[in-house]
LOKOLTOR-451341 format. One line per 10 residues: number of its first residue (from 1); their letters; for each residue x, y, z of N, C-alpha, C. Coordinates in steps of 0.05 Angstrom, whole numbers, plus 5000, padded with zeros to 4 digits. Each point is the difference from the previous one (the first is absolute). Last residue first. Layout:
N
NUM = a = X,Y,Z,X,Y,Z,X,Y,Z  ...
END
This chain:
124
124 = xxxxxxxxxx = 8093,9581,7427,5021,5013,5007,4990,5015,5022  4968,4946,4905,5001,4998,5028,5024,5017,5014  4946,5030,4912,5019,4978,5008,5006,5002,5028  4902,5025,4951,5028,5014,5007,5020,4978,5010  4921,4978,4928,5004,5002,5032,5026,5013,5004  4941,5017,4910,5022,4981,5009,5001,5007,5029  4913,5009,4938,5019,5013,5017,5022,4981,5008  4944,4995,4906,5000,4992,5029,5018,5017,5013  4950,4980,4897,5014,5020,5018,4997,4995,5027  4989,4954,4894,4995,4996,5028,5018,5019,5016
114 = xxxxxxxxxx = 4992,4984,4899,4982,5016,5015,4997,4997,5029  5065,4959,4935,4973,4993,4989,4977,5013,5016  5093,5015,5016,4996,5004,4974,4973,4994,4989  5028,4984,5090,4996,5029,4994,4994,5003,4974  5022,4916,5022,4974,5007,5008,4996,5029,4996  5085,4969,4989,4983,4995,4978,4970,5006,5006  5062,5012,5069,5007,5017,4979,4982,4996,4974  4998,4938,5073,4985,5026,5009,5007,5023,4978  4994,4897,4966,5014,5011,5024,4989,5031,5002  4981,4929,4927,4988,4999,5027,5018,5007,5023
104 = xxxxxxxxxx = 5017,4985,4898,4994,5030,5011,4988,5000,5028  5025,4918,4949,5019,5018,4993,4996,5028,5016  4933,4928,5001,5028,4992,5015,5020,5021,4998  4922,5017,4950,4997,5003,5031,5021,4991,5013  5003,4985,4909,5002,5030,5007,4997,5003,5030  4986,4914,4970,5026,5009,4996,5004,5029,5006  4912,4969,4994,5015,4988,5024,5028,5007,4998  4935,5065,4947,5004,4971,5000,5018,4992,5026  4928,5082,5001,5029,4996,4997,5001,4970,4994  4921,5049,5027,5003,4996,4972,5030,4994,4991
94 = xxxxxxxxxx = 4970,5018,5091,4987,4972,4989,5004,4999,4970  5034,5079,5045,5013,4974,5008,4990,4976,4989  4957,5086,4985,5024,4997,4987,5015,4974,5004  4922,5014,5049,4992,4997,4971,5028,4998,4984  5003,5022,5090,4994,4972,4999,4996,4994,4971  5015,5090,5022,5023,4986,5003,4996,4969,4996  4926,5061,4995,5017,5003,4979,5026,4983,5002  4941,4999,5071,4986,4988,4980,5019,5002,4973  5026,5045,5077,5004,4973,5006,4987,4986,4975  4990,5093,5001,5028,4994,4997,5006,4968,5002
84 = xxxxxxxxxx = 4910,5034,5017,5009,5002,4970,5027,4992,4994  4970,5006,5091,4990,4976,4988,5007,4999,4970  5051,5045,5081,4984,5010,4980,4992,4976,4983  5055,4987,5075,4976,5016,5010,4982,5010,4978  5059,4907,5001,5005,5029,4993,4976,5010,5011  5053,4899,4987,4983,5017,5019,5004,5030,4991  5050,4926,4961,4969,4993,4997,4984,5014,5018  5097,5014,4991,4990,4999,4975,4968,4995,4998  5053,5006,5081,5002,5027,4986,4989,4999,4969  5007,4923,5055,4976,5014,5009,5002,5029,4984
74 = xxxxxxxxxx = 5060,4916,5003,4992,5017,4977,4974,5016,5004  5035,4939,5065,5027,5014,4988,4992,5018,4975  4945,4933,5061,4997,5032,4999,5022,5014,4988  4948,4895,5002,5023,5015,5004,4996,5029,4995  4945,4900,5023,4999,5030,4992,5026,5012,5005  5011,4897,4986,4975,5017,5011,5004,5028,4992  5054,4926,4968,5008,5005,5026,4980,5019,5013  4977,4923,4923,5009,5027,5007,5008,5004,5027  4981,4916,4916,4997,5012,5030,5008,5026,4999  4963,4916,4932,5010,5026,4998,4998,5013,5029
64 = xxxxxxxxxx = 4967,4912,4986,5028,5001,4991,5014,5025,4998  4919,4949,5051,5005,5031,4996,5027,5000,4990  4966,4915,5013,4977,5012,4995,5003,5032,4996  5075,4948,5018,4988,4985,4979,4975,5016,4994  5049,5023,5076,5014,5009,4975,4991,4988,4974  4964,4976,5085,4991,5026,4996,5016,5012,4973  4977,4892,5013,5021,5020,5011,4992,5028,4992  4928,4918,5021,5017,5016,4979,5020,5017,5014  4977,4909,5050,4986,5024,4990,5015,5015,4979  5031,4921,5052,4982,4993,4975,4985,5026,4989
54 = xxxxxxxxxx = 5056,5000,5080,5018,5000,4972,4982,4993,4977  4961,5002,5087,5009,5027,4993,5012,5001,4974  4981,4917,5040,4976,5015,4990,5006,5024,4989  5067,4956,5041,4994,4987,4979,4975,5011,4986  5028,5034,5085,5020,5005,4978,4991,4988,4975  4962,5004,5094,4983,5003,4975,5019,5008,4975  5038,4978,5088,4981,4984,4997,4984,5000,4978  5079,5050,5036,4997,4991,4973,4980,4979,4996  5036,5088,5065,4981,4978,4999,4997,4986,4972  5091,5056,5039,4976,4999,4984,4980,4978,5005
44 = xxxxxxxxxx = 5088,5063,5047,4985,4975,4998,4977,5001,4981  5081,5065,4976,4981,5000,5025,4983,4971,4998  5058,5041,4931,5018,4995,5027,4985,5001,5024  4984,4978,4886,4991,5013,5023,5015,4997,5024  5005,4976,4898,5023,4997,5021,4991,5019,5026  4956,4984,4903,5002,5022,5018,5018,5001,5023  4973,4931,4930,5017,5023,4990,5005,5022,5016  5022,4916,5036,4991,5015,4976,4974,5002,4995  5031,4986,5101,4998,4989,4974,4997,5017,4977  5036,4987,5112,4991,5017,4977,4999,4984,4977
34 = xxxxxxxxxx = 5001,4971,5099,5011,4990,4974,4989,5019,4978  5018,5007,5117,4981,5003,4977,5018,4992,4972  5000,4983,5117,5015,5002,4975,4977,5002,4981  4996,5043,5097,4990,4975,4987,5015,5005,4971  5013,5033,5112,5004,5002,4971,4988,4977,4988  4996,5053,5093,4986,4975,4990,5005,5005,4968  5069,5036,5081,4979,5007,4980,4989,4976,4987  5076,5008,5065,4972,4993,5009,4979,5006,4980  5091,5022,4982,5000,4971,5003,4973,4988,5014  5023,5093,4983,4989,4988,4977,5000,4969,5002
24 = xxxxxxxxxx = 4989,5072,5079,5021,4987,4987,4987,4982,4978  4972,5101,5049,4993,4971,4996,5027,4986,4989  4980,5095,5017,5003,4990,5025,4995,4967,4996  5000,5067,4930,5023,5008,5018,5002,4983,5022  4927,4989,4940,5024,4990,4985,5025,5009,5019  4914,5023,5029,4999,4975,5001,5031,4988,4987  4979,5091,5000,5004,4993,5025,5005,4969,5001  4975,5038,4920,5024,5007,5004,5008,4989,5031  4908,4991,4972,5022,4982,4985,5028,5004,5006  4932,5057,5036,4999,4973,5012,5020,4980,4987
14 = xxxxxxxxxx = 4989,5087,4964,5016,5000,5024,5000,4973,5015  4951,5010,4921,5030,5004,4993,5013,4997,5026  4909,4953,5006,5007,5024,4986,5028,5002,5001  4956,4900,4994,5001,5025,5018,5008,5026,4983  5027,4889,4989,4976,5018,4998,5006,5023,5018  5059,4925,4945,5003,5014,5024,4977,5022,4995  5031,4897,4957,4982,5023,5002,5010,5014,5024  5061,4934,4936,4987,5004,5029,4986,5023,4997  5063,4928,4934,4980,5023,5003,4990,4999,5029  5085,4957,4930,4982,4996,5023,4985,5026,4999
4 = xxxx = 5065,4940,4928,4986,5023,5007,4981,4997,5022  5098,4949,4956,4970,4996,5010,4991,5028,5008  5078,4967,4927,4994,5013,5024,4970,4995,5008  5068,4934,4947,4982,5020,4993,4991,5012,5027
END
């Protein structure tokens, strides 16, 4: 089995490049690391409190539903300058069943339920 070693190199980019160009790795202060499941982290870890840490709740247990955060790929649907148009569009949308939402949730279908947006010009 392969061994994994790690060394810190501090400083700004130029300092690091200079050090790498003018040093010999045989003089580097390497430390062996032993990555462990489930994360297999490739930097040295302080495991003094690991047992206590593992006794705590897992975030996936206390928050089983997760999200990738705020997305803006449907701004054309949820943003409008005219409040009445936005209100009408959201009302039409919220009255659809989930199967219908999955079927029509694309730009052409959004036009059919009252969304009007400007398409960006093609790159060129």
